[in-house]
C-alpha positions as CSV (number, residue, x, y, z in Angstrom):
1,X,2.4,-14.4,1.4
2,X,2.2,-11.4,-0.9
3,X,3.6,-8.1,0.3
4,X,0.1,-6.5,0.4
5,X,-1.1,-9.2,2.8
6,X,1.9,-8.7,5.1
7,X,1.2,-4.9,5.2
8,X,-2.5,-5.3,5.8
9,X,-1.9,-7.6,8.7
10,X,-0.1,-4.7,10.5
11,X,-2.5,-2.0,11.7
12,X,-1.4,1.5,10.7
13,X,-4.1,4.1,11.6
14,X,-2.9,7.6,10.9
15,X,-0.5,8.7,13.6
16,X,0.4,5.1,14.4
17,X,2.2,3.9,11.2
18,X,5.6,3.0,12.8
19,X,5.2,-0.8,12.9
20,X,3.9,-1.0,9.3
21,X,6.6,1.5,8.1
22,X,9.3,-0.7,9.7
23,X,7.9,-3.8,8.0
24,X,7.9,-2.1,4.6
25,X,11.4,-0.8,5.2
26,X,12.6,-4.3,5.9
27,X,10.8,-5.8,2.8
28,X,12.3,-3.1,0.6
29,X,15.8,-3.8,1.9
30,X,15.3,-7.5,1.2
31,X,14.2,-6.6,-2.4
32,X,17.4,-4.5,-2.9
33,X,16.1,-1.0,-2.4
34,X,18.1,1.7,-0.8
35,X,15.5,2.4,1.8
36,X,15.0,4.7,4.8
37,X,12.4,6.2,7.1
38,X,12.6,10.0,7.0
39,X,12.1,12.5,9.8
40,X,8.2,12.4,9.7
41,X,7.9,8.7,9.3
42,X,7.6,8.3,5.5
43,X,9.2,5.2,4.0
44,X,11.4,6.1,1.0
45,X,12.9,3.4,-1.2
46,X,15.1,4.1,-4.1
47,X,15.9,1.5,-6.8
48,X,18.0,2.0,-9.9
49,X,20.2,4.9,-11.1
50,X,18.9,5.8,-14.5
51,X,18.5,9.4,-15.9
52,X,14.7,9.3,-15.7
53,X,13.2,9.8,-12.3
54,X,9.8,8.3,-11.4
55,X,8.1,8.9,-8.0
56,X,5.6,6.2,-7.0
57,X,3.8,7.9,-4.1
58,X,1.4,5.8,-2.0
59,X,0.4,6.0,1.7
60,X,0.9,3.6,4.5
61,X,-1.7,4.9,6.9
62,X,-5.4,3.9,7.1
63,X,-8.6,5.2,8.6
64,X,-9.7,3.6,11.9
65,X,-11.7,0.5,12.0
66,X,-10.7,-3.2,12.5
67,X,-11.5,-5.7,9.8
68,X,-10.4,-9.3,10.4
69,X,-7.7,-10.1,7.9
70,X,-8.3,-13.1,5.8
71,X,-8.0,-14.4,2.2
72,X,-11.1,-16.0,0.9
73,X,-11.8,-16.9,-2.8
74,X,-8.6,-15.0,-3.7
75,X,-9.9,-11.8,-2.0
76,X,-7.9,-10.2,0.7
77,X,-10.1,-8.7,3.4
78,X,-8.6,-6.1,5.8
79,X,-8.3,-2.4,6.6
80,X,-6.1,-0.8,4.0
81,X,-6.3,-3.6,1.4
82,X,-7.8,-1.1,-1.1
83,X,-7.0,2.2,0.5
84,X,-4.2,2.0,-0.2
85,X,-1.7,-0.7,0.8
86,X,-2.6,-2.7,-2.3
87,X,-1.3,0.2,-4.4
88,X,1.8,0.8,-2.4
89,X,2.7,-2.9,-2.4
90,X,2.0,-3.2,-6.2
91,X,4.4,-0.3,-6.8
92,X,7.1,-2.0,-4.8
93,X,6.7,-5.4,-6.5
94,X,6.5,-3.9,-10.0
95,X,9.7,-2.0,-9.5
96,X,11.5,-5.1,-8.4
97,X,10.2,-6.9,-11.5
98,X,11.7,-4.1,-13.6
99,X,15.4,-4.8,-12.8
100,X,16.2,-4.6,-16.5
101,X,15.4,-0.9,-16.4
102,X,17.7,0.1,-13.5
103,X,20.1,1.8,-15.8
104,X,17.3,3.8,-17.5
105,X,15.1,4.8,-14.6
106,X,15.6,5.8,-11.0
107,X,12.5,4.6,-9.1
108,X,11.5,6.1,-5.8
109,X,8.7,4.4,-4.0
110,X,7.3,6.4,-1.1
111,X,4.9,5.3,1.6
112,X,3.6,8.5,3.0
113,X,2.2,8.9,6.5
114,X,-1.0,10.8,7.5
115,X,-2.6,10.9,4.1
116,X,-5.9,10.3,5.7
117,X,-5.5,13.3,8.1
118,X,-3.3,16.3,7.4
119,X,-1.0,14.9,4.7
120,X,2.1,15.8,6.7
121,X,4.1,13.1,5.0
122,X,3.4,14.4,1.5
123,X,3.9,18.0,2.5
124,X,7.3,17.0,3.9
125,X,8.5,15.3,0.7
126,X,7.4,18.3,-1.3
127,X,10.0,20.3,0.7
128,X,12.8,17.8,0.7
129,X,12.7,16.0,-2.7
130,X,13.4,17.4,-6.1
131,X,10.9,17.4,-9.0
132,X,10.9,14.1,-10.9
133,X,10.1,13.4,-14.5
134,X,6.9,11.5,-13.7
135,X,4.7,10.9,-10.7
136,X,2.3,8.0,-10.1
137,X,0.0,8.3,-7.1
138,X,-1.1,5.0,-5.4
139,X,-4.9,5.2,-5.1
140,X,-7.4,2.6,-6.3
141,X,-8.5,3.0,-9.8
142,X,-9.1,-0.6,-10.8
143,X,-6.3,-2.4,-12.7
144,X,-7.7,-1.1,-16.0
145,X,-8.5,2.4,-14.9
146,X,-6.5,5.6,-14.8
147,X,-7.4,8.5,-12.5
148,X,-6.7,11.9,-14.0
149,X,-8.2,14.2,-11.5
150,X,-9.6,15.0,-8.0
151,X,-12.2,17.6,-7.3
152,X,-10.5,19.1,-4.3
153,X,-12.1,20.3,-1.1
154,X,-12.3,23.0,1.6
155,X,-14.1,23.6,4.9
156,X,-16.8,26.1,5.5
157,X,-17.7,27.4,9.0
158,X,-20.9,29.3,9.5
159,X,-21.9,31.1,12.7
160,X,-24.7,33.5,13.3
161,X,-26.1,35.0,16.5
162,X,-29.6,36.6,16.7
163,X,-31.8,37.8,19.5
164,X,-34.6,35.4,20.6
165,X,-37.9,36.4,19.0
166,X,-41.5,35.5,19.9
167,X,-42.8,32.6,17.9
168,X,-45.3,34.8,16.2
169,X,-42.6,37.1,14.8
170,X,-41.7,37.2,11.2
171,X,-38.0,37.5,12.0
172,X,-35.9,34.5,11.0
173,X,-34.1,32.6,13.8
174,X,-30.4,31.8,13.5
175,X,-31.3,28.2,12.8
176,X,-33.5,29.2,9.9
177,X,-30.8,31.4,8.5
178,X,-28.3,28.6,8.7
179,X,-30.7,26.3,6.8
180,X,-31.0,28.9,4.1
181,X,-27.2,29.0,3.9
182,X,-27.0,25.3,3.8
183,X,-29.6,25.0,1.1
184,X,-27.8,27.6,-1.0
185,X,-24.6,25.6,-0.8
186,X,-26.4,22.3,-1.6
187,X,-28.2,23.7,-4.6
188,X,-25.0,25.4,-5.9
189,X,-23.0,22.2,-5.5
190,X,-25.2,20.4,-8.0
191,X,-23.5,22.5,-10.7
192,X,-20.2,23.3,-9.2
193,X,-17.2,22.5,-11.3
194,X,-13.6,23.3,-10.2
195,X,-13.8,27.1,-10.2
196,X,-13.3,28.0,-6.5
197,X,-13.1,31.7,-7.2
198,X,-16.5,31.7,-8.9
199,X,-18.0,29.8,-6.0
200,X,-16.5,32.1,-3.4
201,X,-17.7,35.2,-5.2
202,X,-21.2,33.7,-5.4
203,X,-21.6,33.1,-1.7
204,X,-19.9,36.4,-0.8
205,X,-22.4,38.2,-3.0
206,X,-25.4,36.5,-1.4
207,X,-24.4,36.3,2.3
208,X,-22.6,38.5,4.9
209,X,-19.0,37.6,4.7
210,X,-18.7,38.0,8.5
211,X,-21.0,35.0,9.0
212,X,-18.7,32.4,7.3
213,X,-15.1,31.5,6.7
214,X,-13.5,29.1,4.4
215,X,-10.4,27.1,5.4
216,X,-8.1,24.3,4.4
217,X,-8.4,24.8,0.7
218,X,-7.0,21.9,-1.3
219,X,-7.2,22.9,-5.0
220,X,-8.5,20.6,-7.7
221,X,-6.2,18.7,-10.1
222,X,-7.0,17.6,-13.6
223,X,-4.0,16.3,-15.6
224,X,-3.6,16.2,-19.3
225,X,-4.3,12.9,-21.1
226,X,-1.8,13.7,-23.8
227,X,1.6,12.9,-22.3
228,X,4.0,9.9,-22.3
229,X,3.0,8.8,-18.8
230,X,-0.7,8.3,-19.7
231,X,0.2,6.7,-23.0
232,X,2.4,4.2,-21.2
233,X,-0.5,3.2,-19.0
234,X,-2.9,2.9,-21.9
235,X,-0.4,0.6,-23.5
236,X,0.1,-1.4,-20.4
237,X,-3.6,-2.0,-19.8
238,X,-4.3,-2.9,-23.5
239,X,-1.2,-5.2,-23.5
240,X,-2.8,-7.1,-20.7
241,X,-6.1,-7.4,-22.6
242,X,-7.9,-4.6,-20.6
243,X,-10.1,-1.8,-21.9
244,X,-8.7,1.5,-20.3
245,X,-11.0,4.0,-18.7
246,X,-10.3,7.4,-17.3
247,X,-11.6,8.4,-13.9
248,X,-12.2,11.7,-12.1
249,X,-12.8,11.5,-8.4
250,X,-14.5,13.7,-5.8
251,X,-12.5,14.6,-2.7
252,X,-8.7,14.7,-2.7
253,X,-5.6,12.6,-2.5
254,X,-1.9,13.5,-2.2
255,X,-2.1,14.0,-6.0
256,X,-3.7,17.4,-5.4
257,X,-0.6,18.4,-3.4
258,X,2.3,17.1,-5.5
259,X,0.7,18.6,-8.6
260,X,2.8,21.6,-7.6
261,X,5.8,19.8,-9.2
262,X,4.1,20.4,-12.5
263,X,5.2,17.2,-14.3
264,X,3.1,14.4,-15.9
265,X,1.1,12.8,-13.1
266,X,-1.8,10.3,-12.7
267,X,-3.2,8.0,-10.0
268,X,-3.3,4.3,-10.4
269,X,-3.7,1.1,-8.3
270,X,-5.7,-2.1,-7.9
271,X,-9.0,-2.1,-6.0
272,X,-12.6,-0.7,-6.1
273,X,-12.5,2.7,-4.5
274,X,-16.2,2.4,-3.5
275,X,-14.9,0.0,-0.8
276,X,-12.6,2.7,0.7
277,X,-13.2,3.2,4.5
278,X,-16.0,0.6,4.5
279,X,-16.4,-2.4,6.8
280,X,-16.3,-4.7,3.7
281,X,-12.9,-3.4,2.4
282,X,-11.3,-6.1,0.3
283,X,-9.0,-6.5,-2.6
284,X,-9.0,-9.0,-5.5
285,X,-5.5,-10.6,-5.5
286,X,-6.0,-11.4,-9.2
287,X,-6.5,-7.7,-9.8
288,X,-3.5,-7.0,-7.7
289,X,-1.3,-9.2,-9.9
290,X,-2.7,-7.6,-13.1
291,X,-1.9,-4.1,-11.8
292,X,1.7,-5.2,-11.3
293,X,1.8,-6.4,-14.9
294,X,0.4,-3.1,-16.1
295,X,3.0,-1.1,-14.1
296,X,5.9,-3.1,-15.4
297,X,4.7,-2.7,-19.0
298,X,4.2,1.0,-18.5
299,X,7.7,1.5,-17.1
300,X,9.2,-0.2,-20.1
301,X,7.3,2.0,-22.5
302,X,8.5,5.2,-20.7
303,X,12.1,4.6,-21.9
304,X,11.2,4.1,-25.6
């Protein structure tokens, strides 16, 4: 049984990751990692002692929803198979297959908790760990894809109270005002890029700032294509007869947070991200194996 199947068979909805974390800890120890579970529940496994430091940051939690775990036609069905235990497992197995690089690279594989909720696992490692040379985030990109950016997100709360008017009045009700606000946001979002300040100024100039508030801002991240990390993955994909593609996703991942370390970063992992959180979530095990081959090749190119 592949590591990914072992992990998928253990439920780990955000806030309830302990059993899966202990399984990963045990598997890492068997592989030869120096592994531990930190104060907030993250699994951290170190392998090698080289001068170059690579963090491979995945997440061990999932969204709710039970999917019967099975392997059919070399497809692994189950919650978390794509998002994102496949990525985390591929990281672990690829590092083990790179024993020859132990004197060149210090690998740190991290299974974060609570990525699907408040990212407390990622926020904790940001405080406790030092900046590495390279970061690879475990999110599904397809074995031949490389994710270079996430759009980011924030919450908007709108509240307005108005007196009740007669139905024949020309005054707008609070509901009608809320619809106008919503339609403005919807129309603006068709053209919105990554400039939050421009967006904020736009709504502030068109609506009373006392009626809305913006919270939980997660900034966007777009990484540069021209660095050794991206080049190593391009080589790894081509070496395995793939045609690389760059991807930019909506929403967020822990990549948006660890970008604060300001070092080469990308997101990579097997799986079709359109299956995230769905009732049909499944992972091609052939693709899983290919992603491991890409990772091992990419690691070897980083020391050249």
